[in-house]
C-alpha positions as CSV (number, residue, x, y, z in Angstrom):
1,M,124.9,82.1,132.4
2,R,124.0,79.1,130.2
3,R,120.4,80.0,130.9
4,L,120.7,83.2,129.6
5,V,122.7,82.2,126.6
6,R,119.8,79.6,125.6
7,V,117.0,82.2,125.8
8,S,118.9,84.6,123.8
9,V,119.4,81.9,121.3
10,V,115.9,81.2,121.0
11,V,114.4,84.9,120.9
12,V,116.7,85.3,118.1
13,G,115.6,82.3,116.4
14,V,112.2,83.2,116.6
15,L,112.7,86.8,115.6
16,G,114.6,85.3,112.6
17,L,111.6,83.0,111.6
18,I,109.0,86.1,112.2
19,T,111.1,88.2,109.6
20,A,111.7,85.7,107.4
21,G,108.1,84.8,107.2
22,A,107.0,88.0,106.5
23,S,109.5,89.0,103.9
24,I,108.7,85.2,102.5
25,W,104.9,87.1,102.2
26,A,106.0,90.1,100.8
27,W,108.2,88.5,98.0
28,T,105.4,86.0,97.1
29,V,102.6,88.7,96.9
30,S,104.8,91.1,95.0
31,A,106.1,88.4,92.8
32,G,105.6,89.0,88.9
33,H,104.4,92.6,89.8
34,I,107.3,94.7,90.2
35,E,109.4,96.3,87.3
36,I,112.5,98.8,87.6
37,A,111.8,102.2,86.2
38,G,114.0,102.5,82.7
39,G,114.8,98.8,82.8
40,S,113.4,95.4,81.0
41,H,109.9,94.1,81.7
42,G,110.9,90.8,81.6
43,G,109.3,90.2,78.0
44,K,105.7,91.2,79.1
45,E,104.3,94.1,78.0
46,A,104.8,97.2,80.2
47,A,101.9,97.4,82.7
48,S,99.7,100.8,82.5
49,A,96.6,101.8,84.9
50,P,94.3,104.4,85.1
51,V,96.5,106.2,88.0
52,A,100.0,106.1,89.3
53,I,100.3,106.6,93.3
54,V,103.6,108.1,94.6
55,L,104.4,107.4,98.4
56,G,105.6,110.2,100.2
57,A,109.0,110.6,101.6
58,A,111.1,113.6,103.2
59,V,110.5,117.1,102.3
60,H,113.0,120.0,102.9
61,A,112.0,122.9,104.8
62,D,112.0,125.2,101.6
63,G,109.3,123.0,100.1
64,R,111.8,120.9,97.6
65,P,111.5,117.1,97.9
66,S,114.3,114.8,99.1
67,P,116.4,113.7,96.4
68,W,115.0,110.1,96.9
69,L,111.6,111.4,96.6
70,A,112.5,113.2,93.7
71,Y,113.5,110.3,92.0
72,R,110.0,108.5,92.4
73,L,108.3,111.9,91.1
74,D,110.2,111.5,88.1
75,V,109.4,107.8,87.5
76,A,105.9,109.2,87.9
77,A,106.2,112.0,85.2
78,D,107.5,109.6,83.0
79,L,104.7,107.2,83.7
80,Y,102.0,110.2,82.6
81,T,103.7,111.5,79.9
82,S,104.3,107.9,78.2
83,G,100.5,107.5,78.6
84,R,100.8,104.7,80.8
85,V,98.9,106.2,83.4
86,E,96.1,109.2,83.3
87,A,96.4,110.3,86.5
88,I,98.7,110.8,89.8
89,L,98.1,110.3,93.2
90,V,100.4,111.7,95.5
91,S,99.8,110.7,99.0
92,G,102.2,112.0,101.9
93,D,102.2,113.6,105.3
94,N,100.5,116.6,106.3
95,R,100.1,116.3,110.2
96,R,102.4,119.0,110.8
97,V,102.0,122.8,110.6
98,G,104.7,123.6,108.0
99,Y,105.1,120.3,106.9
100,D,103.5,119.3,103.4
101,E,104.6,116.3,101.3
102,P,101.7,116.3,98.9
103,T,101.8,119.5,97.9
104,A,105.5,119.9,97.5
105,M,105.2,116.4,95.2
106,R,102.3,118.5,93.3
107,D,104.6,121.1,92.7
108,Y,107.4,119.2,91.6
109,L,105.5,117.6,89.0
110,V,103.9,120.8,87.9
111,S,107.6,122.0,87.4
112,K,108.3,119.0,85.3
113,G,105.3,119.8,82.7
114,I,102.6,117.3,84.5
115,P,99.1,119.4,84.3
116,H,97.9,120.0,87.9
117,Q,94.7,118.8,86.7
118,A,96.2,115.6,86.2
119,I,97.3,115.1,90.1
120,A,95.3,114.4,93.0
121,L,96.5,114.7,96.6
122,D,96.4,112.7,99.7
123,Y,97.2,114.4,102.6
124,A,97.0,111.6,105.2
125,G,99.0,108.9,103.4
126,F,101.2,108.5,106.7
127,D,102.8,105.3,106.3
128,T,102.5,102.7,102.9
129,Y,99.2,100.9,104.7
130,D,97.6,103.7,105.3
131,T,98.0,105.2,101.2
132,C,97.1,101.8,100.4
133,V,93.8,101.5,102.3
134,R,92.9,104.9,101.8
135,A,93.6,104.5,98.0
136,R,90.6,102.1,97.9
137,R,88.3,103.3,100.4
138,I,88.9,107.0,99.8
139,F,89.5,107.6,96.6
140,G,88.0,104.1,95.2
141,I,91.1,103.1,93.1
142,E,91.2,99.4,92.1
143,R,93.7,99.3,89.6
144,A,97.3,101.6,89.8
145,L,101.0,101.5,89.4
146,L,102.5,101.9,92.5
147,V,105.7,104.0,92.5
148,T,108.5,104.3,95.3
149,Q,112.2,103.0,95.7
150,D,113.0,99.3,94.5
151,F,113.9,97.9,97.6
152,H,110.3,99.4,98.9
153,E,108.5,97.8,96.2
154,P,107.9,93.8,97.5
155,R,106.4,95.4,101.1
156,A,104.3,98.0,99.5
157,V,102.9,95.9,96.5
158,A,101.8,93.1,98.8
159,I,100.3,95.6,101.1
160,C,98.5,97.0,98.3
161,R,97.4,93.8,96.8
162,T,96.3,92.4,100.3
163,V,93.9,95.2,101.0
164,G,92.0,95.0,97.6
165,V,94.3,97.6,95.1
166,S,95.6,95.7,92.2
167,V,98.9,97.1,91.5
168,D,102.3,96.8,89.9
169,G,105.5,98.5,91.2
170,V,107.5,100.5,89.1
171,G,110.6,101.3,91.3
172,D,113.0,103.7,91.3
173,S,116.8,102.3,91.6
174,R,118.7,105.7,91.2
175,A,118.9,105.7,94.9
176,R,121.0,102.7,94.8
177,G,124.1,105.4,94.1
178,D,124.2,106.2,97.6
179,R,125.1,102.9,98.6
180,T,125.1,103.4,102.5
181,T,121.9,105.0,102.7
182,W,120.3,102.7,100.3
183,T,121.8,99.9,102.5
184,V,120.5,101.4,105.7
185,S,117.0,101.8,104.3
186,W,116.9,97.9,103.2
187,V,117.8,96.5,106.3
188,R,115.1,98.6,108.0
189,E,112.8,97.3,105.4
190,R,113.0,93.7,107.6
191,P,111.0,95.0,110.6
192,A,108.8,97.4,108.4
193,T,107.5,94.1,106.9
194,I,106.6,92.5,110.1
195,K,104.6,95.8,110.8
196,A,103.0,95.4,107.4
197,V,102.1,91.9,108.1
198,V,100.4,93.0,111.7
199,D,98.7,95.8,109.8
200,V,96.9,93.7,107.1
201,V,96.5,91.0,109.5
202,S,94.6,93.2,112.1
203,R,92.9,95.2,109.4
204,R,94.0,98.6,111.4
205,D,91.8,101.4,110.1
206,P,93.8,104.5,109.0
207,T,92.6,107.8,109.0
208,L,89.8,108.0,106.7
209,G,87.4,111.1,106.5
210,R,85.3,111.5,103.6
211,Q,85.0,110.1,99.9
212,E,87.3,111.9,97.4
213,T,86.7,112.5,93.9
214,S,89.8,113.9,92.8
215,V,91.3,110.8,91.1
216,G,88.3,110.4,89.0
217,E,88.2,113.7,88.0
218,A,91.8,113.6,87.2
219,I,91.6,110.6,84.9
220,A,88.7,112.5,83.0
221,W,90.5,115.6,82.4
222,T,93.4,113.5,80.7
223,R,91.0,111.7,78.8
224,E,89.4,114.3,77.5
225,H,92.6,116.5,76.7
226,R,94.7,113.4,75.5
227,R,92.3,113.2,72.5
């Protein structure tokens, strides 16, 4: 029995160290590169970039974005209309027939007044790592603003910056209104951050496919029509 207790203590201790190490990596890499939408910028000028990347989330059966995804899209729409970005890349899951996050995201943005010509779609953003790698290798993005919930930003920003995309995060904080779901999601970030470390260290290849020019075309369209 004592041996089992000792082993359990060691296992818990090791897991705790791994979790702490992964979290330190995320916070260190993302430090100074995150702002909260609608909040202050710590005395710095608000970051801008050619494109905003919006990470996908759940979509309802009728094609409506879930509330948290809608919050992200609202942030992206504000970034575009305020002139801080020239295009929006919506990245999400489209693996199952009848389930299409990117199209739902685009349609929502269009309903908010964003021109469809300024929106590019990534149909293989199956997780945060995939989105970041594809942004660099498929869409050719070097600089971007990354939009997701605030608790997710340290991991997301750390992944993107580690794989070669210079991002600043613009986090949504409205999701904090649902305290239970927000807390559960925050806790889930701990193991997700460990997975992120494994992904970036192993340099896992996501679904790639052909090179896309849609982001560049969206940027060019905005530059022409904002004159």
